[in-house]
Structures are given as C-alpha cells and as structure tokens.
C-alpha positions in Angstrom: 1.9 -62.3 17.1 1.9 -60.8 13.6 2.9 -63.2 10.8 0.9 -61.7 7.9 -0.7 -58.1 7.3 -2.3 -55.9 4.8 -0.8 -52.6 3.2 -3.4 -51.2 0.9 -3.4 -47.3 1.8 -1.4 -45.6 -1.0 2.0 -44.0 -0.1 0.8 -40.5 -0.5 -2.2 -40.9 1.7 0.3 -42.6 4.3 2.6 -39.7 4.0 -0.2 -37.3 4.9 -1.4 -39.5 7.6 2.0 -39.9 9.4 3.6 -36.5 8.6 6.0 -37.3 5.8 6.8 -34.4 3.5 7.2 -35.9 0.1 9.2 -32.7 -1.0 12.1 -33.9 1.3 11.6 -37.7 1.4 10.5 -39.2 -2.1 7.6 -41.7 -1.6 8.0 -45.4 -2.5 6.2 -46.6 -5.8 4.7 -50.0 -4.4 1.7 -52.0 -5.1 -1.0 -52.9 -2.6 -0.2 -55.8 -0.5 -3.3 -57.9 0.6 -1.1 -60.7 2.0 2.2 -59.1 3.3 4.6 -61.7 4.3 8.2 -62.1 5.9 11.2 -61.3 3.7 9.0 -58.8 1.6 10.0 -55.1 1.3 7.3 -53.2 3.0 6.6 -49.5 3.9 7.6 -48.1 7.2 7.8 -44.7 8.6 11.3 -43.8 10.0 12.5 -40.4 11.5 16.0 -39.0 10.4 17.6 -38.3 13.7 19.7 -35.4 12.1 17.1 -33.6 10.3 14.0 -34.5 12.4 12.1 -35.3 9.1 9.9 -38.4 8.8 10.5 -40.7 5.7 8.4 -43.4 4.1 10.8 -46.1 3.3 10.8 -49.7 1.9 12.5 -52.0 4.5 12.5 -55.8 4.4 10.4 -57.5 7.1 12.6 -59.7 9.3 15.3 -58.0 11.4 18.8 -59.0 10.6 21.1 -57.9 13.6 24.1 -55.9 12.7 26.3 -58.6 14.0 24.9 -61.4 11.9 27.2 -63.3 9.6 24.6 -63.3 6.9 21.1 -62.3 6.3 19.4 -65.7 6.2 18.1 -65.6 9.9 16.0 -62.4 9.3 12.9 -64.3 8.2 12.6 -65.6 11.8 12.9 -62.4 13.5 9.6 -60.8 12.2 8.4 -60.1 15.8 10.0 -58.9 19.1 8.3 -59.3 22.5 8.0 -56.1 24.1 8.6 -57.4 27.5 12.2 -58.3 26.9 13.0 -56.4 23.7 15.6 -54.1 25.6 17.6 -57.3 26.9 17.4 -59.6 23.8 20.8 -59.4 21.8 19.1 -59.5 18.5 17.1 -56.5 19.2 19.0 -54.7 22.2 21.1 -52.4 19.7 18.1 -51.2 17.8 16.3 -50.4 20.9 18.9 -48.5 22.8 19.9 -46.5 19.6 15.9 -45.7 19.3 15.7 -47.1 15.8 12.1 -47.0 16.1 9.6 -47.1 13.2 5.9 -47.2 12.6 4.7 -50.1 10.3 1.3 -48.8 8.7 -1.2 -51.7 8.3 -4.9 -51.7 7.2 -5.5 -55.1 8.8 -3.6 -58.1 10.0 -4.4 -61.8 10.0 -4.5 -64.5 12.7 -5.6 -68.0 12.7 -7.8 -70.3 14.9 -6.5 -73.7 14.8 -9.1 -76.6 15.7 -8.1 -79.9 14.9 -6.7 -79.9 11.4 -8.3 -76.8 10.5 -6.7 -73.3 10.3 -9.3 -70.7 9.9 -8.0 -67.2 9.2 -9.5 -64.0 10.5 -9.0 -60.5 9.4 -8.4 -58.0 12.1 -8.8 -54.2 11.4 -9.8 -51.1 13.4 -13.5 -50.5 13.8 -13.1 -47.0 12.4 -11.6 -48.1 9.3 -8.3 -46.3 9.9 -4.9 -47.8 9.3 -3.3 -49.1 12.1 0.2 -48.0 13.4 2.3 -51.0 14.5 5.3 -50.2 16.6 8.5 -51.5 14.9 12.3 -51.4 15.3 14.5 -51.3 12.4 18.3 -52.3 12.0 21.0 -51.9 9.2 23.2 -54.8 8.3 26.4 -54.6 5.9 27.0 -57.5 3.7 30.7 -58.4 4.3 30.9 -59.9 0.8 29.6 -56.9 -1.2 29.5 -54.1 1.2 25.9 -53.1 0.6 23.5 -52.2 3.2 20.3 -54.0 4.0 17.7 -52.3 6.2 15.2 -54.6 7.8 12.4 -54.3 10.6 10.5 -56.1 13.2 7.3 -55.7 14.6 6.7 -55.6 18.4 4.0 -57.7 20.1 2.3 -57.5 23.5 -0.1 -59.8 25.4 -3.4 -60.1 23.5 -6.6 -58.6 24.8 -9.2 -61.0 26.0 -11.1 -60.8 22.7 -8.2 -61.6 20.6 -6.9 -64.3 23.0 -9.4 -66.5 21.3 -7.0 -66.5 18.3 -3.5 -65.9 19.8 -1.9 -65.1 23.2 0.1 -62.2 21.5 -1.0 -59.3 19.2 0.9 -56.5 17.5 1.5 -53.4 19.6 -1.0 -50.9 17.9 -0.1 -47.4 18.8 -3.0 -44.8 19.1 -2.7 -41.6 17.1 -1.4 -39.5 20.3 1.5 -42.0 20.9 3.0 -41.9 17.5 5.2 -38.9 17.9 6.4 -40.0 21.2 7.4 -43.5 19.8 9.2 -41.9 16.8 10.9 -39.0 18.8 10.7 -39.5 22.5 12.7 -41.1 25.1 11.8 -44.2 27.1 9.0 -45.9 25.3 8.2 -48.8 27.5 4.9 -47.6 28.6 3.7 -47.1 25.1 4.0 -50.9 24.3 0.5 -51.9 25.6 -2.5 -53.6 24.1 -4.8 -51.7 21.8 -8.3 -51.8 23.2 -10.0 -55.1 22.0 -13.5 -53.1 21.4 -11.9 -50.9 18.9 -10.8 -53.8 16.6 -13.2 -56.0 14.6 -12.6 -59.7 13.6 -13.9 -61.1 10.3 -13.3 -64.7 9.1 -12.0 -64.8 5.4 -11.2 -67.5 3.1 -8.3 -70.0 3.7 -6.9 -68.8 0.3 -5.0 -66.2 2.4 -3.0 -69.2 4.4 -0.7 -69.6 1.0 1.8 -66.8 0.9 1.6 -66.8 -3.1 -2.1 -65.9 -3.0 -2.6 -62.0 -3.4 -5.5 -59.8 -4.5 -8.7 -58.0 -3.1 -10.5 -61.4 -2.9 -8.6 -62.3 0.3 -10.4 -59.5 2.1 -14.0 -60.7 1.1 -16.3 -61.9 3.9 -17.3 -65.5 3.9 -21.0 -66.5 2.9 -23.3 -66.2 5.8 -23.4 -70.0 6.5 -19.6 -70.4 6.5 -19.1 -67.1 8.5 -21.1 -68.3 11.3 -19.4 -71.7 11.4 -16.1 -69.9 11.4 -17.2 -67.4 14.1 -18.3 -70.4 16.4 -14.7 -71.7 16.3 -13.8 -68.7 18.6 -15.4 -70.5 21.6 -13.5 -73.5 21.0 -10.1 -74.4 22.8 -7.1 -74.3 20.3 -6.0 -77.6 19.3 
C-alpha cells in the first residue's frame, strides 16, 4: 500500500531524469512535499499520445472515474491492485486506454502497528535515486461547471518479504529500463512486480509524520539511537 510519500526532487531534475523537455512542456512550480497525502496536487509524468512527448504535470492524488457523479470518492481510490486493475470498473477505462503515468517519489511511508502504537518507517532506494511508482490517470468533467479534473492512482503489488513486516502490499516501483515500456508500450502486466527488497532501505522516523498537517525536513530525520533500536525491534513482532 502507499498512503503517504515524499516528493523532494525539483521539477527540473525530474524532467531530466524522466525525459521531459521543458521547451515543449512547461514545468510546474511546486514546493517540496515531505508528507504528500491523498487529494493533494502532486507531480506525475505522462506521455502525450499524439506528440509522443512526456510532460511533468500536477494531478490530484485519488482517481475519480470518468463516470462518477461527483469527485468526492477520489480520496479513497489512491491505490489500485495490479492483480485486478484491468477488471475493476473504477480503473478499467484508464487501464484499457493506457492512461499510464509515473509518480516520482523520493521515499514513501509505511506503518508498523503494535498494540496502540503506530510507528512510521521511511522507505527509500539504497542508491538514493528517486523511485518511479507505476500509476494510472483519469480525466473527470464536472457536470456543473464543465471543468476537467485530472487525477491519478498508484498501483500496488504483493510486498517483498522484507516489507511484509510492515504491510502485505507495496507500490509498484519501476526499474529504469521498464519506464519507457510502461509509458509507451503495449501490455504492461509483466511490469507490475515487486521491486527487489534488498534495493530498498527502511528507517524509523518520528510519529510526527502521522498527522497530514505536518510538513518539513524534520520528518525525514532519523530517530535517536535508543528510539531507533526500539522501533526497529517492532518489525519482528506480529501486527496488532
């Protein structure tokens, strides 16, 4: 599952990393997000099917199907299970039309729940590179105003053994060689697989991240050694 993540890499750096030409696709002006949450406008990479060019756009997190009566349910559709995304009515249209996108993330959060405690962990790549979450996007037209709302969801798959200590699901993280196929290729079913667990690192962080209203670089700070050891020990305990 992915319910909170981090977007720190500047738009210009993301454009260079994901093949977006700013001369043809103006870059968004956005602040860093240390605690990106559902219903917020966040950066995604999309491919224009007519020009073939990639764009870095701001879309709202939480997919609103084109047939929805209103946009209120989008906040619940932040993730789509890769195993049945092709059949689910809420995601089927975007999947069949290949409205795929990349959601850049410097890290994401997952929680270990033991008794009444919810300890957050920051998960990132060992090599420090931004992750490329596989996503789908959709357009919804407001029947009252005629304005378009563009939203996205993040695909998930079964978690690796290492991450399963936190949650049974994890976002689909695309290795660099798979990004082109995801954005431009045909059947992408084989691309929706777990990212190697040994290529990811887990770090316990402050419970301050539990509140969506909290933002800032302090959310990424490691815990003091004694607290970090106690938090890491929770990984060996069964979830409550």
